[in-house]
C-alpha positions in Angstrom: 3.3 -4.0 6.1 1.1 -1.2 6.7 -1.9 0.3 8.7 -5.0 -1.7 8.8 -8.5 -0.5 8.0 -11.8 -2.3 7.3 -11.7 -4.2 4.2 -14.6 -4.1 1.6 -15.4 -6.2 -1.4 -12.8 -7.0 -4.2 -13.1 -8.4 -7.7 -11.1 -11.4 -8.3 -12.2 -12.3 -11.8 -10.0 -12.5 -15.0 -10.0 -9.6 -17.2 -10.3 -9.4 -20.9 -12.1 -11.5 -23.6 -11.3 -13.9 -26.1 -9.5 -11.6 -28.4 -7.5 -10.0 -25.5 -4.2 -11.7 -24.9 -3.7 -10.0 -21.4 -4.6 -12.4 -18.4 -5.0 -10.4 -15.3 -6.4 -11.3 -12.0 -6.5 -9.8 -8.7 -6.8 -12.2 -5.8 -7.5 -11.3 -2.1 -5.8 -13.2 0.7 -8.3 -14.8 3.0 -11.0 -14.8 0.5 -9.7 -16.1 -2.9 -6.9 -18.1 -1.4 -5.6 -19.0 2.1 -9.1 -18.9 3.2 -8.4 -20.7 6.6 -5.3 -18.5 7.4 -6.1 -16.0 10.2 -3.1 -13.7 9.3 -4.0 -13.8 5.7 -7.6 -12.7 6.5 -6.3 -9.8 8.6 -3.6 -8.6 6.4 -5.9 -8.6 3.3 -3.0 -8.7 1.0 -3.6 -8.7 -2.8 -1.8 -11.0 -5.1 -1.8 -10.4 -8.8 -1.6 -12.9 -11.8 -0.3 -11.3 -15.1 0.0 -13.4 -18.2 -0.5 -13.9 -21.9 -3.3 -16.0 -22.8 -1.8 -17.0 -26.1 1.2 -18.8 -24.5 -0.3 -19.5 -21.2 2.6 -18.0 -19.2 2.0 -15.9 -16.1 3.8 -14.2 -13.4 2.7 -14.0 -9.7 3.0 -10.5 -8.0 3.8 -11.0 -4.3 3.0 -14.7 -3.7 2.3 -15.3 0.1 0.3 -17.5 2.6 -0.8 -20.1 0.2 1.3 -20.9 -2.9 -0.6 -24.0 -3.7 -3.9 -22.0 -3.7 -2.4 -19.5 -6.0 -0.9 -22.1 -8.5 -4.3 -23.9 -8.4 -6.0 -20.6 -9.7 -3.4 -20.5 -12.5 -3.9 -24.1 -13.4 -7.8 -23.8 -13.3 -7.4 -20.9 -15.8 -5.1 -22.9 -18.1 -2.2 -20.7 -17.1 1.2 -21.7 -15.7 3.7 -19.8 -13.5 6.7 -18.7 -15.3 8.0 -16.1 -12.9 7.6 -14.0 -9.7 7.5 -10.3 -9.4 8.3 -8.9 -5.9 7.1 -5.4 -5.0 9.2 -5.4 -1.7 10.6 -7.7 1.0 8.1 -7.5 3.8 7.1 -11.1 4.6 3.4 -10.5 4.0 4.4 -10.1 0.3 7.1 -12.6 -0.2 7.0 -14.9 2.8 9.2 -15.3 6.0 8.8 -14.6 9.5 6.6 -11.7 10.8 5.1 -11.1 14.2 5.8 -14.5 15.3 4.1 -16.1 12.4 5.8 -18.2 9.6 4.4 -16.9 6.3 4.5 -19.3 3.2 6.0 -17.4 0.2 8.4 -17.3 -2.8 10.7 -19.9 -1.2 7.9 -22.5 -1.1 6.8 -21.5 -4.5 10.2 -22.2 -6.0 10.1 -25.7 -4.4 7.0 -26.3 -6.8 8.2 -24.6 -9.9 11.7 -23.4 -10.9 11.1 -19.7 -12.0 13.0 -16.5 -11.6 12.2 -14.0 -8.9 12.3 -10.5 -10.2 13.4 -7.7 -7.6 14.5 -4.3 -7.7 18.4 -4.0 -7.3 18.1 -2.3 -3.9 15.7 -4.9 -2.4 17.4 -8.2 -3.6 19.4 -8.6 -0.5 16.5 -8.1 1.9 14.3 -10.5 -0.1 17.2 -13.1 0.2 17.5 -12.4 3.8 13.8 -12.8 4.9 12.9 -15.8 2.5 16.2 -17.7 2.5 16.6 -17.6 -1.3 19.9 -17.9 -3.0 21.4 -14.8 -4.8 21.2 -16.7 -8.1 17.4 -17.3 -7.7 16.7 -13.5 -7.7 17.1 -11.3 -10.9 18.0 -7.8 -10.0 16.4 -4.9 -12.1 16.8 -1.4 -12.4 13.9 1.3 -12.9 12.5 1.1 -16.3 13.5 -2.5 -17.0 10.8 -4.8 -18.7 9.8 -8.2 -18.0 8.2 -10.1 -20.8 5.5 -12.6 -20.0 4.9 -14.2 -23.4 4.0 -11.1 -25.5 2.9 -8.9 -22.6 5.4 -6.3 -21.3 5.5 -5.3 -17.7 7.5 -2.2 -16.7 9.2 -2.0 -13.4 9.3 1.4 -11.7 11.6 1.9 -8.6 9.6 3.7 -6.0 11.6 3.8 -2.8 10.1 5.2 0.5 8.3 2.2 2.1 11.5 0.2 1.7 14.6 1.1 -0.3 13.9 -1.1 -3.1 10.0 -1.0 -3.5 8.9 -1.1 -6.9 5.6 -0.9 -9.0 4.5 -2.5 -12.0 3.0 -0.9 -15.0 1.0 -3.1 -17.7 -1.6 -2.1 -20.0 -2.6 1.0 -18.2 -2.6 -0.7 -14.8 -0.4 0.1 -12.0 0.3 -2.5 -9.4 1.6 -0.4 -6.6 2.4 -2.7 -3.7 2.7 -0.8 -0.5 4.0 2.4 -2.2 0.3 3.8 -2.8 -3.1 2.7 -1.7 -6.5 4.2 -2.8 -6.5 5.8 0.7 -3.1 6.6 2.1 0.4 5.1 1.4 3.0 2.8 2.8 4.5 3.4 6.3 7.9 4.9 6.4 8.7 4.2 10.1 9.8 0.7 9.5 13.3 -0.3 8.8 14.6 1.2 5.5 11.5 3.7 5.4 12.3 7.2 4.0 9.6 9.8 4.1 11.5 12.1 1.6 12.0 9.2 -0.8 8.4 8.3 -0.8 7.3 12.0 -1.4 9.7 11.8 -4.5 8.2 8.5 -5.5 4.5 9.5 -5.3 4.7 13.0 -6.7 7.7 12.7 -9.2 8.4 8.9 -10.2 4.8 8.2 -10.6 3.8 11.5 -12.1 4.0 10.0 -15.6 1.5 7.4 -14.9 -1.7 8.9 -16.6 -4.8 9.6 -14.7 -6.8 7.2 -16.6 -4.5 4.3 -15.5 -6.0 2.1 -12.9 -4.4 1.8 -9.5 -4.2 -1.7 -8.1 -2.8 -1.6 -4.4 -1.1 -4.2 -2.2 -3.8 -4.4 0.2 -7.5 -3.7 0.4 -7.5 -0.8 2.9 -10.5 0.9 1.1 -14.0 0.0 0.2 -13.1 -0.4 -3.5 -10.1 -2.7 -4.6 -8.9 -0.4 -7.3 -9.4 3.2 -8.8 -8.3 5.4 -11.5 -5.0 7.3 -10.7 -6.7 10.6 -11.4 -9.4 9.9 -8.8 -6.8 8.8 -6.5 -4.8 11.9 -6.9 -7.9 14.0 -6.2 -9.1 12.1 -3.2 -6.0 10.5 -1.4 -4.8 12.9 1.3 -1.1 11.9 0.6 -1.3 14.2 -2.7 -2.5 17.1 -0.6 1.0 18.5 0.1 2.6 20.3 -2.9 6.2 20.4 -1.7 8.5 18.2 0.2 8.7 20.3 3.2 4.8 20.2 3.5 5.0 16.5 3.1 7.5 16.1 5.7 5.9 18.2 8.1 2.7 15.9 7.9 4.3 12.6 7.3 7.9 12.7 8.3 9.1 10.6 11.2 
């Protein structure tokens, strides 16, 4: 959960062509699914679908608000859900209670399809607490682990700061960043588990190896565009202006 800004337009279409095995979709809450949900429209969360067209397998990144609608998109594309990837534990990403609202999420998805939920090791207990999932339903991962979706490999990168176990996903030169990094700004660090110094390290060091030509796909639509190259984001996003941790903490530390 982070600050709100005016949303713009996002692209929801599947990528690739008939020869490309990667299936990739960016869906916007309140527009592409959960269209009648006031909270979904306000929070402008992105949900991502990553799969292998050859096998029909796909994982859902951060399913919330309308799992039936998300699964319907997969079915219409001839794909099936084989797993969930969770960027972090906040209810607008995985479901649970938030601001007096009960948000549908991974628990309800698992009532429809029995699939593993992949989470960073330091985040698993928080996801279980907010969603009601059992420990045996969550697969705990370390940074650098790979999740295979058919023949598509997704790398998990631990990026603490917004929460202790926030993680990003790197697949085919696409970085799905959750609330770690937006095109404009980054995740808040004043919520429980937030750590400004850890977020500085995540943005400036842990994600430093992600090439400039990789495309950033954030967890919310907080900018006019729904995605942008990492190089462009590094040049234009003010969170990359500080060059040292002390400068960062002077601007963003709380």
